[in-house]
N, C-alpha and C positions, 0 to 999 in steps of 0.2 A: 581318801585320797585315790587317786587314779591307779592304774597299773606300772606305767612308768616311775611312778614318782615313789611307789610301794617297793619296786626292786631297788631304786637308786637309794631309799632310805636302810632296808635291808642291809646293801653292801657298805652303808657308810658307819651303820652299826657294827661291822665286823672289821671297818679299818680301825672306829676307836677301839673296840675291844683288844686290839693287837699293842697296843699303845697304853692304855689305862687297866690296872690290873683291878680294879674294880668295877670295869664293866660286868654286864650278866651276860655276856657272850666272850669271855676272856676263855674260859674253861668249857671246852668244847668236848662231844664223846664222839671218838673216832669209832666206827663198826666195820669189822672185816670179816674173813673166813679163815680160819686155820685151815694147816694142809689135810686134815681129814672132811671139810667142809663145814664146820662148827661154828655157827656164828662166834663172835669174840667183840666185847667191846670194852674200851679202857679213858675214862677221860684223859685230854691232853689240853697245851698249853697254846692258845693260839700266839704266834710269835709275830706274823708278817699278813697285810691282805692287801689285796691290790684289785680293784673292781672293774676296771677294766680289763684288765687279764681274767678278770672271776678265778683266783688263785689266792691259797690260802698256805701259808708255811708254819710249820710244826718240828721240834726236835725231838730226837729218840737217840736212844742208845744203840747201837748198830750189833749188839750182843742179843738182843731183846726178841724173844718170839715174834712181837709184834712186825720187827724187821724182817725175819725170814717169812712170815705171813704175807708181807706185802710184795715181797719179792715175787711170791709165787702166784699170788691173784692179787695185783694192785687196783681193782676196782673197790669202791667204798662208799660209806655214807659217813657224815660228818652233821651231827646231830647237836641243835645248840636250844637251850631254852631261858629266858628272862624271866624272873618269876617278878621282876619290876613293872614290867612293860606287859606282861601275858604272852608274850610273843614266840612261838618257836618257828625255826629256821633248820630247814631239813635240806642239806643239798647232796648230791650223788655226782661222783665223777671219778677220777682215776689219781693216784698219786705217783709222782715219779722220784725214785730215790736216789740222794745225792749222799755218796760215803765219804769216809774220812780221803784225803786226799784229793778229793774234786773241789773246783774253786767255789762252786757255789758254797758249799759245807765249808771252808775255809772263810769265805765271807761271812757267813753267818756265826761261824766260832769267834771271830773277832770282835763281832757287836757284843757279844756276853760278856756281862760282868763277871768278874773273879769267881765270887761264890757259885754261880750258876755252871760255872766250868768244872766247879770241882766233884759236880753231881755227876760227872760220867768219866771220874777216875778212881771210884770204889770198885765193888765186885761184880759180877754180872746179874743184871736185874734177874730177879727170881730164885737165884742160890740163898741158902740158907745163911742168917748171921746173926750171931750172938750178941746181943745188944749188952751182955756183962762187958764186954771189951770195948765201945765206943769211946774213945777221947785215948785208948792206949796204943791203938793202932799207930804204926808210922804213919806220916804227914803224905798223902798223895801227890803225885806227880803230876801237874797239867798239863803235860806232854801225853799222860796216858790217856787222861780224859779225852785229848783231840783227838787221838790214834780210834777212839770208840765213838765218837760223834757222828749222827748222821742229821743230815735235814732230809724233811719231806715235804714236796710242792702237790700241795693237792687243787687240780684244776676243774672246776663245777660246770658239770654238762648240765644239771637242773636244780632250781630251785623251789622248795614248798615250803611257801610262806605261811601261815595260820596263825591266825589272832584270836584269842580266846577273849570273849566279852560275857559280861551280865545277860545279854539278848543277841542274838544272832552273829554268832561266829563266824569268822571271816577265812577264806582259803582262797589263795592263786598257785597257780603254776607257772614259773617259769623255765624256759629253756635257751642253751646259749651252743652259738656255734664253735669250732675247733680253736677260734681267736679270742672269743670271749663275747663276741659281738649277740646280743639278744636277738633269737631266731623266732622263739613266739612267746606268747604272753595270755594268761586268760584266768578268770574266775571259775572257781569248783566250787559243789557242794563240800560243807565242811565234814 
């Protein structure tokens, strides 16, 4: 494969992962820093991908530490690995936060199935929970979840593509401008 094909293939895999729960890139690692500049990493679900804009979308609870961290420092790394293809994608860029009441968050909320909406109606992420009360608590209100729902839009500035092989691993770096256009590409030593 040549470099333009590799770039197109990587983004096609991300677009597929956004709609296929079985895809190797459906669950990605979002790496940020907290307010004390300590690294933080967590798995997140890829909800949408747009190769022309070099954009990925994720959902989160606006009460989470992640939301506060990204509000303070929006520069992140998104890391994915597909064991099946032995391919690692490491993207660096910046996230935009769209909170409750924003048009973008409202549109994303409307696309969610009811069972997913209810995940935002519970207690704040990280708070203690007594499992013996599961199923006993009053039913959650979907409107409460909508008031806590946040959309993260990640815009990639670089892609580090790494293919593990039996011999001769391959690695390439791609850089994108602010519009998402490919501005540079090159092979590098793995």
